[in-house]
C-alpha positions as CSV (number, residue, x, y, z in Angstrom):
1,X,79.4,67.9,139.6
2,X,81.0,70.3,137.2
3,X,79.5,68.6,134.2
4,X,76.0,68.8,135.7
5,X,76.4,72.5,136.5
6,X,77.7,73.1,133.0
7,X,74.7,71.2,131.5
8,X,72.4,73.3,133.7
9,X,74.1,76.5,132.3
10,X,73.9,75.3,128.8
11,X,70.3,73.9,128.8
12,X,68.2,77.0,128.5
13,X,70.7,79.5,130.0
14,X,72.0,79.6,133.5
15,X,69.9,78.6,136.4
16,X,69.8,82.2,137.5
17,X,68.0,83.5,134.4
18,X,64.3,83.8,134.0
19,X,62.0,81.7,131.7
20,X,59.8,78.7,131.8
21,X,62.6,76.3,130.9
22,X,64.8,77.6,133.7
23,X,61.9,77.4,136.2
24,X,61.3,73.8,135.4
25,X,65.1,73.1,135.7
26,X,65.2,74.8,139.1
27,X,62.3,72.9,140.3
28,X,63.8,69.6,139.1
29,X,67.1,70.4,140.9
30,X,65.2,71.3,144.0
31,X,63.6,68.0,144.0
32,X,66.9,66.3,143.5
33,X,68.0,67.9,146.7
34,X,64.8,66.8,148.4
35,X,63.9,70.4,149.0
36,X,66.9,70.9,151.2
37,X,67.9,74.0,149.1
38,X,65.8,76.9,147.9
39,X,66.0,78.1,144.3
40,X,68.0,81.2,145.4
41,X,70.6,78.8,147.1
42,X,70.8,76.8,143.9
43,X,71.4,79.9,141.9
44,X,74.3,80.9,144.3
45,X,75.8,77.4,144.2
46,X,75.7,77.5,140.4
47,X,77.5,80.8,140.4
48,X,80.2,79.6,142.8
49,X,80.8,76.4,140.9
50,X,81.0,78.0,137.5
51,X,83.3,80.8,138.7
52,X,85.7,78.3,140.0
53,X,86.1,76.3,136.7
54,X,89.0,76.8,134.4
55,X,87.6,76.3,130.9
56,X,90.2,74.4,128.9
57,X,88.1,72.7,126.3
58,X,89.0,75.1,123.5
59,X,92.1,77.0,124.5
60,X,93.0,80.1,122.6
61,X,95.8,78.8,120.4
62,X,97.8,80.7,117.8
63,X,96.1,78.5,115.1
64,X,92.6,79.3,116.4
65,X,93.4,83.1,116.4
66,X,94.8,83.0,112.9
67,X,91.9,80.9,111.5
68,X,89.3,83.3,113.1
69,X,91.0,86.5,112.0
70,X,91.5,85.3,108.4
71,X,87.8,84.4,108.2
72,X,87.0,88.0,109.1
73,X,89.3,89.6,106.6
74,X,87.0,89.3,103.6
75,X,84.3,91.0,105.6
76,X,86.6,93.7,107.1
77,X,88.1,94.5,103.7
78,X,84.8,94.6,101.8
79,X,84.6,95.6,99.1
80,X,88.1,94.0,98.6
81,X,90.7,96.3,97.2
82,X,92.7,95.4,94.2
83,X,94.3,92.9,93.5
84,X,92.2,90.8,96.1
85,X,89.0,91.7,94.2
86,X,90.1,89.4,91.4
87,X,90.1,86.3,93.7
88,X,86.5,86.5,95.2
89,X,84.7,84.8,92.4
90,X,83.6,82.0,94.8
91,X,82.0,82.4,98.2
92,X,85.3,81.6,100.0
93,X,87.7,83.4,97.6
94,X,90.8,81.7,96.4
95,X,93.1,84.3,97.8
96,X,91.5,84.4,101.3
97,X,91.5,80.6,101.4
98,X,95.2,80.5,100.6
99,X,96.0,83.1,103.2
100,X,94.1,81.2,105.8
101,X,95.9,77.9,105.1
102,X,99.3,79.6,105.0
103,X,98.6,81.4,108.3
104,X,97.6,78.2,109.9
105,X,100.7,76.4,108.7
106,X,102.9,79.2,110.0
107,X,101.1,79.3,113.4
108,X,101.6,75.5,113.7
109,X,105.3,76.0,113.1
110,X,105.6,78.1,116.2
111,X,104.9,75.0,118.3
112,X,108.3,73.7,117.4
113,X,110.1,76.7,118.6
114,X,111.4,75.8,122.1
115,X,112.4,79.4,122.7
116,X,108.9,80.7,122.1
117,X,107.5,82.7,125.0
118,X,105.0,84.8,123.0
119,X,101.4,84.9,123.5
120,X,99.2,82.9,120.9
121,X,97.8,86.2,119.7
122,X,101.2,87.6,119.0
123,X,102.2,84.5,117.1
124,X,98.9,84.7,115.0
125,X,99.6,88.4,114.3
126,X,103.0,87.5,112.9
127,X,101.7,84.4,111.0
128,X,99.0,86.4,109.1
129,X,101.5,89.1,108.2
130,X,104.1,86.6,106.9
131,X,101.4,84.8,105.0
132,X,100.3,88.0,103.3
133,X,103.9,88.9,102.4
134,X,104.4,85.5,100.8
135,X,101.1,85.5,99.0
136,X,101.5,89.0,97.6
137,X,105.1,88.4,96.5
138,X,106.4,91.1,98.7
139,X,109.6,91.3,100.7
140,X,109.5,90.8,104.5
141,X,107.5,93.5,106.4
142,X,109.5,96.2,108.0
143,X,109.0,99.9,108.7
144,X,111.0,100.7,105.6
145,X,109.3,98.2,103.3
146,X,105.9,99.7,103.9
147,X,106.7,102.4,101.4
148,X,105.8,101.7,97.8
149,X,109.0,103.3,96.8
150,X,110.8,99.9,97.2
151,X,108.1,98.1,95.3
152,X,110.2,97.8,92.2
153,X,111.9,94.6,93.6
154,X,108.8,93.1,95.1
155,X,107.5,91.1,92.1
156,X,110.8,89.2,91.8
157,X,111.5,88.9,95.5
158,X,112.8,85.4,96.2
159,X,110.9,83.1,98.6
160,X,112.8,81.7,101.7
161,X,115.6,79.5,100.6
162,X,116.1,81.2,97.2
163,X,113.1,79.7,95.3
164,X,110.6,82.0,93.6
165,X,107.5,82.3,95.7
166,X,104.8,81.7,93.1
167,X,102.0,79.3,94.2
168,X,98.8,78.5,92.2
169,X,96.9,81.7,93.1
170,X,99.7,84.0,94.2
171,X,101.4,83.7,90.9
172,X,98.8,85.8,89.3
173,X,99.8,88.7,91.6
174,X,102.8,89.3,89.4
175,X,100.5,91.0,87.0
176,X,99.1,93.3,89.6
177,X,100.9,96.6,90.3
178,X,103.3,96.7,93.2
179,X,101.5,99.7,94.6
180,X,98.2,97.7,94.7
181,X,99.9,94.8,96.5
182,X,101.5,97.1,99.1
183,X,98.1,98.9,99.6
184,X,96.5,95.5,100.2
185,X,99.1,94.5,102.7
186,X,98.7,97.9,104.4
187,X,95.0,97.4,104.8
188,X,95.5,93.8,106.2
189,X,98.0,95.1,108.7
190,X,95.7,98.0,109.7
191,X,92.9,95.4,110.3
192,X,95.3,93.2,112.4
193,X,96.5,96.2,114.5
194,X,92.8,97.1,115.2
195,X,91.9,93.5,116.1
196,X,94.9,92.7,118.2
197,X,95.9,96.1,119.5
198,X,99.6,95.3,118.7
199,X,102.1,97.7,117.1
200,X,103.8,96.0,114.1
201,X,106.9,98.1,114.7
202,X,107.2,97.2,118.4
203,X,110.1,95.0,119.4
204,X,108.0,92.0,120.4
205,X,106.2,92.1,117.1
206,X,109.5,92.3,115.1
207,X,111.0,89.5,117.2
208,X,108.0,87.2,116.7
209,X,108.0,88.0,112.9
210,X,111.7,87.2,112.6
211,X,111.5,84.0,114.6
212,X,108.5,82.7,112.7
213,X,109.9,83.7,109.3
214,X,113.1,81.9,110.3
215,X,111.2,78.8,111.2
216,X,109.4,78.9,107.8
217,X,112.7,79.3,106.0
218,X,114.2,76.3,107.8
219,X,111.2,74.2,107.1
220,X,111.2,75.2,103.4
221,X,114.9,74.4,103.1
222,X,114.5,71.0,104.9
223,X,111.6,70.1,102.6
224,X,113.6,71.0,99.4
225,X,116.6,68.9,100.7
226,X,114.4,65.9,101.4
227,X,112.8,66.2,97.9
228,X,116.3,66.4,96.4
229,X,117.5,63.4,98.3
230,X,114.4,61.3,97.3
231,X,115.0,62.2,93.7
232,X,118.6,61.2,93.8
233,X,117.6,57.9,95.5
234,X,115.1,57.2,92.8
235,X,117.6,57.9,90.0
236,X,120.1,55.6,91.7
237,X,117.5,52.8,91.9
238,X,116.7,53.3,88.2
239,X,120.3,53.0,87.3
240,X,120.7,49.8,89.3
241,X,117.7,48.3,87.6
242,X,119.2,49.2,84.2
243,X,122.4,47.5,85.2
244,X,120.6,44.3,86.2
245,X,118.9,44.2,82.8
C-alpha cells in the first residue's frame, strides 16, 4: 500500500539507499513477498509507487508561505537595521512576531475572496508587504511611495478605515525617523523579491496587493461597526435597567 511504501521510505531512507537498516528492511520485504521479488525489483516498485503519489498532507498554502518567510526575515536582515534593532531584545523579537501574526491574518483573509485566482506564494508576498506597511506606519506600497521624499506624511498615515494604525509595538515606530522605516521596508521587500522571484511593480503583484489590502479594510470596517453596535446595545440595556429601578 501507499502507506507501507511511505513508511519504507521514511524508516531509514528509501529502500534504494545503502546502509544496514535499509538492507534489513529490504530483506524483510523480500520475505514478505516469499522471495517472489528480488531486492532490485523491490527498489523499482518503490520508485514507481512513490512517483505516482500526490503528496497533499501539507499543501503549500499562503499562510504557510507567509509564516515560513517571516521566520527567515530576522536571519536574512541580521544585524537588523534600525528601527527593527530596537525590537530584538528577546529571542523572537516583538517586531518580527507581530509581523508574522499580521501576515498570517492577512493571508487567511485571502481565503474569503471568491475572485482570488492567484498562487499562494503571490498572496503571501502581498500579505507580508501589507503587514510591513501597517507595522511601520507607512502608506501603501507603490513605485512612488518607495522614495523617502514622501516620508513626511508616513508617521501620521491613517490605517484602513480612518483609524490611526498604532498597535502595541508599532506605536513606538513613531519615534523612528521616516527614512529608517522606509529603509527597513525596502530591505524587507528586497528579501521577498529574492525569495519569491516576484516583481513588486508587476501587474499581478499590484493586483494582489490591492485586493488583499481591500479585504483588510473591509474586515477592519466590519469589526469597528460590530464593536460600535455592541456598545450601543450595552448602553441601551443599562438605560432600561435604570428605568426599571
